[in-house]
C-alpha positions, 0 to 999 in steps of 0.5 A: 500499500502507498504511504502518501497518507503519512506523506500528506499528513507531514506535509500538512502538519509541517505547513501549520508548526513553527518546528517543521524539522521535529515533526515526525510520523510513524505509519503502522498496518494491522486488521482495523486499517492504517494508523499513523501517529504523529509527533511533534515539538511540544511548543507546537501542540496547540497549533495542531490541536487547533482551538476547540480542536478544529485543526486536530479534526480536519487534519483527521477528516483529510487523512481519512480522505485520502484514505478512502482513494487508497481504500484504507481505513487511516486514523491519526493518532496525536502523541502529546510529548512531556511539557506540551501546552495540549489538552491535559484534560483528554482521556489517555489512549489505550496503548502505552505511549512513550515514556514522557508522552501521552495519546489523544485519539480524539479530541472533545469540543466544549460542549462535550465537556460541558463548559 
């Protein structure tokens, strides 16, 4: 299978962060589809998540569209490095992230949080 989905995600994220050289993605394929894991500089988490998670949702949607074009189910996991300014109130992913990192699969909106 092509890795155009991974390259696409990297291109999009590098265009919106302050430290594009620190953007790294890992791509794994299993029976549930393609999982792209995104690692960014701690200072860039706010750019990647966006207000109320809008940027993260948009990148996930675009990755799914690229995956659908290649008949693949693509999901994006954003790893939060220790010391980042990303949301701390979200549930941790079931898989163990690297030491000093947190994984967030979905970013809730303000309405979901009841704020």
